[in-house]
C-alpha positions in Angstrom: 23.7 10.7 -28.2 25.2 11.6 -24.8 28.8 10.7 -24.3 29.8 10.2 -20.6 33.5 10.4 -19.8 33.0 10.7 -16.1 35.6 13.4 -15.5 33.4 16.0 -13.8 31.8 15.6 -10.4 28.3 15.6 -11.9 29.4 12.9 -14.3 30.7 10.7 -11.4 27.4 11.2 -9.5 25.5 10.2 -12.7 27.6 7.1 -13.0 27.0 6.3 -9.4 23.2 6.6 -9.9 23.4 4.3 -13.0 25.4 1.7 -11.1 23.4 1.9 -7.8 20.1 1.5 -9.7 21.3 -2.0 -10.7 21.6 -3.1 -7.1 17.8 -3.2 -6.2 16.9 -4.7 -9.5 19.6 -7.5 -9.2 18.5 -8.1 -5.6 14.8 -8.4 -6.6 15.7 -11.1 -9.2 17.9 -13.0 -6.8 15.6 -13.0 -3.7 12.1 -12.2 -4.9 11.8 -14.3 -8.0 9.5 -16.8 -6.2 6.9 -14.1 -6.1 5.6 -15.3 -9.5 4.9 -18.7 -8.0 4.2 -18.2 -4.3 2.6 -14.8 -4.5 2.4 -12.6 -1.4 3.8 -15.3 0.9 7.2 -15.0 -0.8 7.6 -11.5 0.7 9.5 -11.6 4.0 13.0 -10.4 5.0 13.8 -10.1 1.3 11.0 -7.6 0.7 12.1 -5.5 3.6 15.7 -5.4 2.3 14.5 -4.6 -1.2 12.3 -1.8 0.1 15.0 -0.3 2.3 17.5 -0.4 -0.7 15.0 1.6 -2.7 14.3 4.0 0.1 18.0 4.5 0.7 18.7 5.2 -3.0 15.9 7.8 -3.2 17.0 9.5 0.0 20.6 9.6 -1.3 19.5 11.3 -4.5 17.4 13.8 -2.4 20.4 14.5 -0.2 22.9 14.8 -3.0 20.6 17.3 -4.8 20.5 19.4 -1.6 16.8 19.1 -0.8 16.9 16.8 2.2 15.8 18.4 5.5 14.9 16.9 8.9 11.2 17.5 8.2 11.4 14.8 5.5 11.5 12.2 8.3 7.8 12.9 8.6 7.3 10.7 5.5 10.5 8.6 5.6 9.8 7.0 9.0 6.3 5.7 8.1 7.7 4.4 4.8 10.4 2.6 6.8 7.8 1.0 9.0 5.8 -0.2 6.0 8.9 -1.9 4.5 9.8 -3.3 8.0 6.4 -4.9 8.4 7.2 -7.4 5.6 9.8 -8.9 8.0 7.4 -9.1 10.9 4.0 -10.5 9.7 2.4 -12.6 7.0 -0.9 -10.7 6.9 -1.8 -11.1 3.2 -4.4 -8.2 3.2 -1.9 -5.6 4.5 0.9 -6.9 2.3 -1.2 -6.6 -0.9 -2.4 -3.2 0.2 1.1 -2.0 0.8 2.2 -3.1 -2.7 -0.4 -0.8 -4.2 -0.2 1.9 -1.5 3.5 2.4 -1.1 4.4 3.5 -4.7 1.7 6.2 -4.6 2.7 7.6 -1.2 6.4 7.5 -2.2 5.6 9.3 -5.4 3.6 12.0 -3.6 6.1 12.7 -0.8 9.3 12.2 -2.8 8.2 14.7 -5.5 7.0 17.3 -3.0 10.4 16.9 -1.2 12.0 18.8 -4.2 10.0 21.9 -3.5 12.1 24.7 -2.0 9.3 25.9 0.3 7.9 22.4 1.0 7.3 23.1 4.7 4.9 26.0 3.9 3.6 25.2 0.5 -0.1 24.7 0.4 -1.3 21.5 -1.2 -4.0 22.8 -3.5 -5.5 21.7 -6.9 -2.4 23.0 -8.7 -0.2 20.8 -6.5 -2.4 17.8 -7.2 -2.2 18.3 -11.0 1.6 18.8 -10.9 2.2 15.7 -8.7 0.1 13.6 -11.1 2.1 14.9 -14.0 5.5 14.3 -12.3 4.4 10.8 -11.1 4.1 9.5 -14.7 6.9 11.6 -16.1 9.3 8.7 -15.8 7.7 7.1 -18.9 9.3 9.8 -21.1 12.7 9.2 -19.4 12.9 5.5 -20.3 14.5 6.0 -23.7 17.1 8.4 -22.3 17.9 6.0 -19.5 18.4 3.1 -21.9 20.9 5.2 -23.9 22.8 6.2 -20.8 23.3 2.5 -19.9 24.4 1.8 -23.4 26.8 4.7 -23.1 28.0 3.3 -19.8 28.7 -0.2 -21.3 30.3 1.2 -24.5 32.0 4.5 -23.5 33.7 4.9 -26.9 33.2 7.7 -29.4 30.0 8.1 -31.3 31.3 6.3 -34.4 32.6 3.2 -32.6 29.5 3.1 -30.5 27.2 3.2 -33.5 29.3 0.6 -35.2 29.0 -1.7 -32.2 25.3 -1.2 -32.0 24.9 -1.9 -35.7 26.9 -5.1 -35.3 24.8 -6.3 -32.4 21.6 -5.4 -34.3 22.8 -7.4 -37.4 23.7 -10.5 -35.3 20.4 -10.4 -33.5 18.5 -10.0 -36.8 20.4 -12.9 -38.4 19.8 -15.3 -35.5 16.1 -14.5 -35.3 15.5 -15.0 -39.1 17.8 -17.9 -39.4 16.3 -20.0 -36.6 12.7 -19.1 -37.4 12.7 -19.1 -41.3 15.8 -20.5 -43.0 16.8 -23.4 -40.8 13.3 -24.8 -40.5 12.8 -24.6 -44.3 16.3 -26.1 -45.1 15.7 -28.9 -42.5 12.4 -29.8 -44.1 14.2 -30.0 -47.5 17.1 -32.2 -46.4 17.0 -34.7 -43.6 20.8 -34.9 -43.4 21.0 -31.1 -42.9 18.3 -31.3 -40.3 20.2 -33.9 -38.3 23.4 -31.8 -38.4 21.8 -28.6 -37.2 19.4 -30.1 -34.7 21.9 -30.1 -31.9 22.7 -26.4 -32.4 19.0 -25.7 -32.8 18.1 -27.4 -29.6 21.0 -25.7 -27.7 19.9 -22.3 -28.9 16.2 -22.9 -27.9 17.3 -24.2 -24.4 19.3 -21.0 -23.8 16.5 -18.7 -24.7 13.9 -20.7 -22.8 15.9 -20.9 -19.6 15.0 -19.0 -16.5 18.4 -17.3 -16.5 17.5 -15.4 -19.7 14.3 -14.2 -18.2 16.1 -13.1 -15.0 18.6 -11.1 -17.0 15.8 -9.4 -19.0 14.0 -8.5 -15.7 17.2 -7.0 -14.2 17.6 -4.9 -17.3 14.0 -3.7 -17.4 13.9 -3.0 -13.6 17.2 -1.1 -13.7 16.1 1.1 -16.6 12.7 1.8 -15.0 14.3 2.6 -11.6 16.8 5.0 -13.1 14.0 6.6 -15.1 12.0 7.2 -11.9 15.0 8.6 -10.1 15.7 11.0 -13.0 12.1 12.1 -13.4 11.2 12.5 -9.7 14.6 13.9 -8.8 14.2 17.1 -10.7 13.6 20.6 -9.3 9.9 21.1 -8.5 8.4 24.6 -8.9 4.9 25.9 -9.6 2.8 28.9 -8.8 -0.3 28.6 -6.6 -3.3 29.5 -8.7 -5.7 29.1 -5.8 -5.7 32.3 -3.7 -6.1 32.0 0.1 -8.5 35.0 0.0 -10.7 33.7 -2.9 -14.2 33.4 -1.4 -17.2 31.5 -2.6 -20.6 33.1 -2.5 -21.5 33.5 1.2 -25.3 33.3 0.6 -25.1 30.1 -1.4 -22.6 28.4 0.8 -24.4 29.6 4.0 -27.7 28.1 2.8 -26.1 24.9 1.7 -24.0 24.2 4.8 -26.8 25.5 7.1 -29.3 23.3 5.4 -27.2 20.2 5.7 -26.6 21.1 9.3 -30.3 21.2 10.0 -30.8 17.8 8.3 -28.1 16.3 10.5 -29.6 17.8 13.7 -33.0 16.5 12.7 -31.6 13.1 12.0 -29.8 13.0 15.4 -33.0 14.1 17.2 -35.4 11.6 15.5 -33.0 8.7 15.5 -31.6 9.2 19.0 -33.2 6.0 20.3 -31.8 3.9 17.5 -28.4 5.6 17.5 -27.7 5.0 21.1 -29.1 1.5 21.4 -28.1 -0.5 24.4 -28.1 -3.9 22.6 -28.7 -5.6 19.3 -31.5 -7.7 18.0 -30.3 -11.3 17.4 -31.8 -11.6 14.0 -28.8 -11.3 11.7 -30.6 -9.4 9.0 -31.9 -6.9 11.5 -28.4 -6.4 12.8 -27.1 -5.8 9.3 -29.8 -3.2 8.7 -29.3 -1.4 12.0 -25.6 -1.5 12.3 -23.7 -2.6 9.2 -25.6 -0.7 6.6 -26.1 2.2 8.9 -22.4 2.3 9.8 -21.3 2.5 6.2 -23.8 5.2 5.3 -22.8 7.4 8.3 -19.1 6.8 7.4 -19.8 7.9 3.8 -21.5 11.0 5.1 -18.3 11.7 7.2 -16.2 11.5 4.0 -18.6 13.9 2.3 -18.4 16.3 5.3 -14.7 16.4 5.0 -15.0 17.4 1.3 -17.5 20.1 2.3 -15.1 21.4 4.9 -12.2 21.4 2.4 -14.1 23.4 -0.2 -15.5 25.9 2.4 -12.6 26.5 4.7 -11.7 30.2 4.9 -13.5 30.8 1.6 -16.7 32.2 3.0 -17.8 35.0 5.4 -17.3 34.9 9.1 -21.0 33.9 9.7 -20.7 31.0 7.3 -17.5 29.9 9.0 -19.3 29.7 12.3 -22.0 27.6 10.7 -19.2 25.5 9.3 -17.9 25.0 12.9 -21.3 23.8 14.1 -21.5 21.6 11.0 -18.1 20.0 11.7 -19.0 19.3 15.3 -22.3 17.7 14.2 -20.4 15.6 11.7 -18.2 14.3 14.5 -21.4 13.4 16.4 -22.6 11.4 13.4 -19.2 9.6 13.3 -19.4 8.9 17.0 -22.8 7.3 16.6 -21.4 5.2 13.7 -18.5 4.1 15.9 -21.0 3.2 18.7 -23.0 1.0 16.3 -19.8 -0.8 15.1 -18.7 -1.3 18.7 -22.0 -3.1 19.5 -21.6 -5.2 16.4 -18.1 -6.2 17.4 -19.1 -7.0 21.0 -21.8 -9.5 19.9 -20.4 -10.8 16.6 -16.6 -10.4 17.1 -13.9 -8.9 14.9 -13.2 -9.8 11.3 -10.8 -8.1 8.9 -13.6 -5.9 7.6 -14.8 -4.8 11.0 -11.2 -4.2 12.3 -10.2 -2.0 9.3 -13.6 -0.2 9.4 -13.1 0.6 13.1 -9.6 1.9 12.2 -11.1 4.1 9.5 -13.5 5.5 12.1 -10.5 6.3 14.3 -8.8 8.0 11.4 -11.9 10.2 10.6 -12.3 11.0 14.3 -8.7 12.3 14.6 -9.1 14.3 11.4 -12.4 15.9 12.6 -10.9 16.9 15.9 -8.0 18.5 14.0 -10.4 20.3 11.6 -12.5 21.7 14.5 -9.3 22.9 16.2 -8.1 24.6 13.0 -11.4 26.6 12.7 -10.3 28.5 15.8 -6.7 29.0 14.7 -5.4 32.1 12.9 -2.9 30.2 10.9 -4.2 28.7 7.7 -4.4 24.9 7.7 -2.9 22.8 5.0 -5.8 20.3 5.0 -4.9 18.0 2.2 -1.3 17.6 3.4 -2.4 16.8 7.0 -5.0 14.3 5.7 -2.4 12.4 3.6 0.3 12.5 6.3 -2.2 11.3 8.9 -3.3 8.5 6.6 0.3 7.5 5.9 1.2 7.4 9.6 -1.9 5.5 10.7 -1.5 3.0 7.9 2.2 2.5 8.7 1.4 2.0 12.4 -1.3 -0.5 11.5 1.2 -2.6 9.4 3.5 -3.1 12.5 0.5 -3.7 14.8 -0.3 -7.4 15.6 -3.6 -7.3 13.9 -4.3 -11.0 13.8 -3.3 -11.6 17.4 -5.5 -8.7 18.4 -8.5 -10.1 16.5 -8.1 -13.7 17.9 -7.5 -12.6 21.5 -10.4 -10.2 21.4 -12.8 -12.6 19.9 -11.9 -15.3 22.5 -12.5 -12.8 25.3 -15.8 -11.5 23.8 -17.0 -15.1 23.2 -17.5 -15.5 27.0 -20.2 -12.8 27.0 -23.6 -14.3 27.8 -25.3 -13.3 24.6 -22.2 -13.6 22.3 -22.8 -15.0 18.8 -19.1 -15.2 17.9 -18.1 -18.4 16.1 -14.4 -18.9 16.6 -14.2 -21.2 13.6 -14.5 -18.0 11.5 -11.0 -17.2 12.6 -9.7 -19.5 9.9 -9.6 -16.4 7.7 -6.4 -15.5 9.6 -3.0 -16.2 8.2 0.0 -18.0 9.8 0.6 -15.0 12.0 -1.9 -16.5 14.4 -0.6 -20.1 14.1 1.4 -20.2 17.4 -1.5 -18.6 19.2 -4.1 -21.0 17.7 -2.1 -24.1 18.6 -1.6 -22.8 22.1 -5.4 -22.0 22.6 -6.3 -25.3 20.9 -4.3 -27.2 23.5 -5.9 -25.1 26.3 -9.4 -25.8 25.0 -10.1 -22.1 24.5 -11.2 -22.5 20.9 -14.3 -24.4 21.8 -17.7 -22.7 21.6 -18.0 -23.3 25.4 -19.9 -20.3 26.6 -22.7 -17.8 25.9 -25.4 -18.2 23.2 -23.5 -20.7 21.1 -22.9 -23.1 23.9 -26.7 -23.4 24.3 -27.1 -23.6 20.6 -24.7 -26.5 20.4 -26.6 -28.4 23.1 -29.9 -28.0 21.2 -28.6 -28.4 17.6 -25.8 -30.9 18.2 -23.1 -28.4 17.2 -19.7 -30.2 17.1 -16.4 -28.8 18.1 -14.6 -27.4 15.0 -11.5 -29.2 13.9 -8.6 -26.8 13.4 -6.2 -29.4 12.1 -6.6 -28.7 8.3 -6.1 -25.0 8.9 -3.0 -25.6 11.0 -1.5 -28.0 8.4 -2.2 -25.5 5.6 -0.4 -22.7 7.5 2.5 -25.0 8.5 2.9 -25.9 4.8 3.0 -22.3 3.8 5.8 -21.7 6.3 7.8 -24.8 5.4 7.6 -24.0 1.6 9.4 -20.7 2.2 13.2 -20.3 1.8 15.0 -18.6 4.7 14.9 -15.1 3.2 11.1 -15.3 2.5 10.3 -15.9 6.2 9.5 -13.3 8.8 9.7 -12.9 12.6 6.4 -14.5 13.2 7.5 -17.6 11.2 10.7 -17.9 13.1 8.8 -17.5 16.5 6.6 -20.4 15.4 9.4 -22.6 14.2 11.3 -22.1 17.5 8.3 -22.7 19.7 7.4 -25.9 17.8 10.9 -27.4 18.2 
């Protein structure tokens, strides 16, 4: 058992880490407990503060260990933006995604931050395996973390501490068995005894069924887990690269494979040129899905496969094959451009939705990546492909979280609905959250949410299409905002409340 007297500097730092790990856990229980009932809408200013407390704690450990450099801002800043977004918008899709996405990104970049040569280290397969191993290494630290906290609470000698632990264990064992076995049996045998102990029995059950007990337990669990993560991820990170930069794959096999795929792409572009660069869309919805939606996802999937081919072939083949790879990458970019063009036509006539917005953003991500890959083919310096891909993804996602997505979708769809052949139905914007509430009420008063132009205005005349009633959606969003406590709100909620006063 470790005995901490906190005389040395390292002991004082360890004690500080133990105590500081309690702060985010305690704050979570105090301000984020409603997450169990309200779900994602309970995350506002409180989630931002909690995230920044975590980030500050991790950065402090990184700095204290002597591994922090200015280059670390490359991943710290987008993480800051993601946490900040909880204080700005209600967008449920992005908030849920961030809950899943942020721990993974933090685990990758925080662990690589403990590499001595992190600026130049190539992210290869060995790096991936080591990162995965380190990510889950906190599980084996849980027992040690719990012992350290016990040692912090009872800093006595080993004998006294063992005695205290045995006393606590004996009391807990007695209470459990007494209230589950002996007291119920004795109460059943004697009604007088049952009446005497019933008050104590009820008091005991009320204590252990109260929310306070659950909160204390959650604080303990979160604290131990957080310190375990800090201990596991804050270790020195070293490994030897097994993948040599000069290790080539067979030039004949790779050349035939890449060249063959390139010929297929060129043939596809030539044969389908009339369909790829269509000037308009058929107005049968099934035909649109076949031409655009399905075709878009197929071409986007091909773009992902092309990135993998590039990754496995980059500087591992002969010069001739590398030139074929250059042509292959440029052709892949053309396929991506054609997919983007199809999606643009689809959006123009049918408007934005969450799916179409994020699909368009994915196309932009792939386009930036392809341009970078093409540029690196003509550079002498070896490209760190995986690292650039993940950093690009992190930054583009972070920027999207602070971008007014729902305002953009609503404003764009209203503008596009004025096109003569538009098939946009603004009633479908009820998928949006309370971020768009102020804008919806404003446009509703101005009459801009009526299907008053283009194809749908004619359809409403023929088929008796009635104006959509936004009142239920407005009341629903207003209730979501009103049910929030002040620290669960965000800037968009405050803007709405101030504008409605």
